[in-house]
N, CA, C and O of each residue as an XYZ file, in Angstrom:
324
protein
N     103.716    136.327     82.649
C     104.899    136.147     83.240
C     105.660    137.020     83.912
O     106.000    137.979     83.219
N     106.089    137.028     85.131
C     106.847    137.999     85.760
C     108.251    137.488     85.304
O     108.525    136.471     84.667
N     109.179    138.596     85.868
C     110.545    138.457     85.906
C     111.124    138.450     87.216
O     110.610    139.181     88.063
N     112.054    137.783     87.499
C     112.892    137.803     88.708
C     114.261    137.541     88.277
O     114.657    136.841     87.345
N     114.945    138.271     89.176
C     116.770    138.513     89.097
C     117.268    138.066     90.142
O     117.145    138.802     91.121
N     117.882    136.950     90.311
C     118.754    136.775     91.764
C     120.382    136.180     91.619
O     120.854    135.662     90.607
N     120.784    136.310     92.361
C     122.357    135.863     92.549
C     122.340    134.349     93.323
O     121.582    134.120     94.266
N     123.035    133.626     92.925
C     123.347    132.283     93.485
C     124.682    132.206     94.038
O     125.549    132.847     93.445
N     125.017    131.524     95.090
C     126.520    131.077     95.128
C     127.115    130.310     94.276
O     126.435    129.377     93.848
N     128.191    130.416     93.890
C     128.861    129.929     92.667
C     128.540    128.082     92.587
O     128.111    127.562     91.558
N     128.790    127.426     93.639
C     128.693    126.175     93.699
C     127.050    125.887     93.118
O     126.764    125.225     92.120
N     126.403    126.356     93.740
C     124.929    126.105     93.354
C     124.575    126.407     91.996
O     123.745    125.688     91.440
N     125.064    127.316     91.425
C     124.896    127.835     89.999
C     125.590    126.678     88.964
O     125.134    126.477     87.838
N     126.496    126.113     89.392
C     127.220    125.269     88.646
C     126.620    123.935     88.768
O     126.663    123.176     87.800
N     126.063    123.580     89.869
C     124.890    122.173     89.945
C     123.688    122.637     89.123
O     122.970    121.780     88.609
N     123.411    123.986     88.958
C     121.930    124.124     88.395
C     122.405    124.127     86.759
O     121.682    123.596     85.916
N     123.530    124.694     86.442
C     123.892    124.372     84.937
C     123.902    122.697     84.782
O     123.188    122.089     83.985
N     124.650    122.215     85.507
C     124.865    120.610     85.297
C     123.510    120.021     85.158
O     123.278    119.355     84.149
N     122.609    120.186     86.038
C     121.432    119.569     86.063
C     120.527    119.696     84.902
O     120.009    118.794     84.244
N     120.417    121.130     84.751
C     119.394    121.640     83.517
C     120.041    121.011     81.981
O     119.346    120.887     80.972
N     121.546    120.650     82.067
C     122.031    120.342     80.617
C     121.660    118.677     80.651
O     121.366    118.085     79.612
N     121.705    118.084     81.809
C     121.366    116.613     82.019
C     119.928    116.327     81.814
O     119.504    115.288     81.309
N     119.025    117.556     82.343
C     117.619    117.174     82.057
C     117.038    117.627     80.863
O     115.906    117.337     80.475
N     118.175    118.637     80.067
C     117.353    118.977     78.747
C     116.711    120.067     78.902
O     116.364    120.528     77.815
N     116.352    120.779     79.924
C     115.354    122.106     80.125
C     116.309    123.585     80.448
O     117.466    123.531     80.867
N     115.896    124.306     80.288
C     116.564    125.907     80.535
C     116.585    125.891     81.894
O     115.633    125.430     82.524
N     117.785    126.443     82.554
C     117.660    126.710     83.943
C     116.412    127.618     84.518
O     116.386    127.639     85.749
N     115.618    128.193     84.022
C     114.704    128.993     84.245
C     113.648    127.778     84.794
O     113.260    127.557     85.942
N     113.404    127.228     83.794
C     112.275    125.890     84.029
C     112.936    125.086     85.053
O     112.108    124.610     85.830
N     114.076    124.789     85.307
C     114.355    123.757     86.502
C     114.291    124.648     87.535
O     113.641    124.137     88.447
N     114.667    125.744     87.808
C     114.147    126.699     89.032
C     112.522    126.752     89.349
O     111.992    126.587     90.448
N     111.871    127.033     88.064
C     110.506    127.129     88.283
C     109.957    125.839     89.025
O     109.243    126.010     90.013
N     110.252    124.581     88.604
C     109.874    123.344     88.990
C     110.464    123.126     90.378
O     109.871    122.391     91.168
N     111.225    123.527     90.601
C     111.915    122.953     92.107
C     111.132    124.073     92.956
O     110.408    123.590     93.827
N     111.138    125.153     92.890
C     110.440    126.090     93.587
C     108.854    125.656     93.868
O     108.345    125.728     94.987
N     108.310    125.299     92.944
C     107.106    124.549     92.857
C     106.776    123.805     94.010
O     105.965    124.007     94.914
N     107.790    122.668     93.720
C     107.949    121.445     94.613
C     108.144    121.784     96.009
O     107.574    121.125     96.879
N     109.001    122.881     96.330
C     109.405    123.141     97.490
C     108.088    123.913     98.147
O     107.644    123.635     99.261
N     107.596    124.827     97.356
C     106.163    125.535     98.212
C     105.265    124.468     98.311
O     104.680    124.432     99.393
N     104.956    123.525     97.457
C     103.836    122.405     97.971
C     104.430    121.518     99.251
O     103.746    120.967    100.114
N     105.748    121.526     99.158
C     106.092    120.914    100.721
C     105.894    121.741    101.858
O     105.405    121.351    102.918
N     106.360    123.110    101.565
C     105.651    124.026    102.638
C     104.204    123.940    102.847
O     103.865    123.806    104.023
N     103.194    123.992    101.892
C     102.156    124.052    102.045
C     101.452    122.813    102.865
O     100.535    123.000    103.665
N     102.035    121.452    102.541
C     101.799    120.309    102.980
C     102.152    120.247    104.415
O     101.313    119.873    105.235
N     103.543    120.651    104.818
C     103.818    120.966    106.237
C     102.987    121.717    107.028
O     102.827    121.429    108.214
N     102.349    122.805    106.420
C     101.784    123.522    107.057
C     100.324    123.008    107.666
O      99.866    123.259    108.781
N      99.768    122.266    106.672
C      98.615    121.408    107.088
C      98.917    120.237    108.000
O      97.984    119.735    108.625
N      99.993    119.822    108.112
C     100.289    118.735    109.240
C     100.759    119.596    110.245
O     100.426    119.044    111.294
N     101.141    120.275    110.418
C     100.975    121.435    111.715
C      99.504    121.633    112.111
O      99.053    121.199    113.171
N      99.051    122.057    111.545
C      97.723    122.578    111.719
C      96.669    121.392    112.361
O      95.850    121.518    113.271
N      96.986    120.263    111.584
C      96.133    118.970    112.191
C      96.816    118.559    113.478
O      96.151    118.293    114.479
N      98.146    118.504    113.461
C      98.717    118.425    114.931
C      98.380    119.143    115.997
O      98.207    118.703    117.133
N      98.251    120.645    115.514
C      97.438    121.567    116.661
C      96.115    121.005    117.006
O      95.828    120.566    118.119
N      95.304    121.046    115.953
C      93.825    120.479    116.505
C      93.654    119.399    116.977
O      92.619    119.120    117.583
N      94.650    118.547    116.797
C      94.666    117.296    117.764
C      95.138    117.253    119.060
O      95.033    116.222    119.724
N      95.732    118.429    119.570
C      95.698    118.798    121.116
C      94.553    119.715    121.604
O      94.482    120.024    122.793
N      93.719    120.121    120.756
C      92.809    121.127    121.253
C      91.502    120.455    121.794
O      90.839    119.934    120.897
N      91.009    120.351    122.979
C      89.916    119.890    123.306
C      88.932    120.093    122.766
O      88.341    119.114    122.312
N      88.379    121.363    122.597
C      87.079    121.785    121.889
C      87.073    120.958    120.437
O      86.069    120.341    120.082
N      88.178    121.000    119.707
C      87.949    120.643    118.386
C      87.910    119.232    118.472
O      87.160    118.629    117.705
N      88.742    118.491    119.452
C      88.649    117.220    119.206
C      87.143    116.777    120.083
O      86.834    115.609    119.846
N      86.473    117.280    120.745
C      85.177    116.947    121.142
C      84.199    116.998    119.890
O      83.379    116.118    119.628
N      84.415    118.198    119.132
C      83.623    118.187    117.932
C      83.641    117.052    116.926
O      82.776    116.405    116.335
N      85.154    117.066    116.968
C      85.343    115.662    115.684
C      84.708    114.247    116.380
O      84.123    113.416    115.686
N      84.874    114.107    117.640
C      84.211    112.809    118.010
C      82.502    112.745    117.988
O      81.845    111.743    117.707
N      82.047    113.872    118.302
C      80.608    114.072    118.007
C      80.233    113.903    116.603
O      79.304    113.181    116.241
N      80.944    114.554    115.859
C      80.881    114.335    114.213
C      80.823    112.919    113.881
O      79.966    112.326    113.225
N      82.163    112.351    114.593
C      82.229    110.734    113.975
C      80.874    110.026    114.618
O      80.143    109.361    113.884
N      80.657    110.153    115.644
C      79.580    109.086    116.612
C      78.009    109.315    115.428
O      77.278    108.381    115.099
N      77.855    110.555    115.052
C      76.776    111.032    114.403
C      76.988    110.020    112.771
O      76.042    109.357    112.344
N      78.167    110.063    112.134
C      78.462    109.430    111.115
C      78.528    108.014    111.091
O      78.360    107.372    110.054
N      78.827    107.370    112.478
C      78.646    106.088    112.990
C      77.543    105.739    112.830
O      77.338    104.778    112.088
N      76.444    106.417    113.488
C      75.184    105.982    113.471
C      74.340    106.222    112.057
O      73.419    105.478    111.721
N      74.718    107.200    111.390
C      74.164    107.194    110.162
C      74.498    105.762    109.119
O      73.658    105.034    108.591
N      76.004    105.660    109.041
C      76.359    104.284    108.516
C      75.629    103.142    108.930
O      75.149    102.398    108.074
N      75.495    102.928    110.059
C      74.836    101.859    110.757
C      73.295    101.856    110.260
O      72.773    100.758    110.065
N      72.613    102.927    110.065
C      71.112    103.147    109.831
C      70.983    102.730    108.406
O      70.018    102.049    108.057
N      72.101    103.182    107.386
C      72.060    103.141    106.299
C      72.141    101.546    105.802
O      71.517    101.106    104.837
N      72.885    100.901    106.513
C      73.054     99.390    106.441
C      71.928     98.393    106.920
O      71.708     97.290    106.421
N      71.328     98.908    107.858
C      70.165     98.303    108.076
C      68.848     98.185    107.226
O      67.800     97.544    107.309
N      69.403     99.114    106.361
C      68.017     99.425    105.033
C      68.164     98.367    103.947
O      67.393     98.356    102.988
């Protein structure tokens, strides 16, 4: 595990101390949990942006529509059996 040292504004440090005491966890653990959640949200937002961008790309949409047509055809064939 690595070490990271940082300064925080006093009001944020006070909130960190307070929440860590309420939750009964060390401050570094609370920071770790919060950072993991935040980075996960950034990752999810990037996925959403990429899907939104792909939805405006005519070539990508054509490929998706072609794939969907094939999928529906395969599905219909499997139901007939």
